[in-house]
N, C-alpha and C positions, 0 to 999 in steps of 0.2 A: 505495500500499500502505499503510495506515496504523499506525502505530508509539503501544507504549500509554505509552510518555513514559519510560519506562523503557529508561535505557540501559545496555546489558549492561556487565559489569566486565569490564577485561582481565580477565585471569589474569597473576598475577607468580610466579615461582618463585625456588625459595634454588641454592647452589651445586649443593643436588646431583640438585637438578632434577624438586623434589616443592614443588608450591603452593604457596604458603602465605596466598593472600585466600581457600581457597575454604572461607564458612559452612553451604554444602546442600547437600545432594542430594540430585534429583530429590524434590526441594522437601521436603524433611526436614531440621531442625538436625542438625548430627553433635556427638554427644558430647563435650565436657568430658575431654579423660586430663591427666591429672598426671603432671610426671614419676615418681612417686613408684611411682608402679602400672604405669610399666612391667616387662619380665621381659625379661631377655637370650635372645635367640635359642637354641636349645638346638644345640651340637658347638660346631665349628671349629677352628684350627689348636690342637693339640696339639704339645709336644717330642718327640721321634723318631716319625710320621706320615706317612705317605707314604709312594713307595716309596724304598727303597734303594736306594746308588750298586755302579752294578757295576764301575765302572771301562774306561767303555767311551763309543764319542762316537759317535753318530751320524752315516750317511750318508749324501748321497743318489746315488746312482749313472744314469746315463744307459746301456743297454745294449741293443744286437740286439738285436730280437725270439726268434730262433732261440736266442742265446745268454740270456737272462732263461731261455729255455722251457726248455732242456739245465739249467740251473740248478734249475729247481724242480727238474725230475722226479729230478736225484740226489739234488735232497732229500730229494721223496716217497719216493723206491727206499729212504736212507739211513733216513729215521724222525730227522732231524735240521733245525734250523729252519737257510735264509738263508745269515744271517752264518754258524751252523758251518762250512759251506760251502766257502764265500769263504775264511772263513779257514785252512780246515787245507788245499784248495787250494794259497794259498798258504806253510803252513807248507813243504810238500811243494817246494817250487820253491827253496829254502833250500839 
C-alpha cells in the first residue's frame, strides 16, 4: 500500500474531552469563534427549582411475589400508592 507521505496528526484532547488540534472537518476549515461571540446556554440551575423535599426517605424492599401482589392489589383497590398502603398497615400495628 502506498502512502501519500502525509502522516495523520494524532488527536489531542483537553480535560473535558474536546479535541484541541482540530483545524478542518471533512476538508473544510473550521470557522474561528472569538470568546466574545459565544452566548451562554439557556436555562440551567435556578434557586428554588426542582422537587421540594417531602421529608421521606427512599427504601428498597425485597418481598415475595405473593406479598408484592397483595400489596399492589390493596393499593389499587383503595386508590393509594404502595408507600401509603405500607405506612397505613404499619400504623395499624402500633
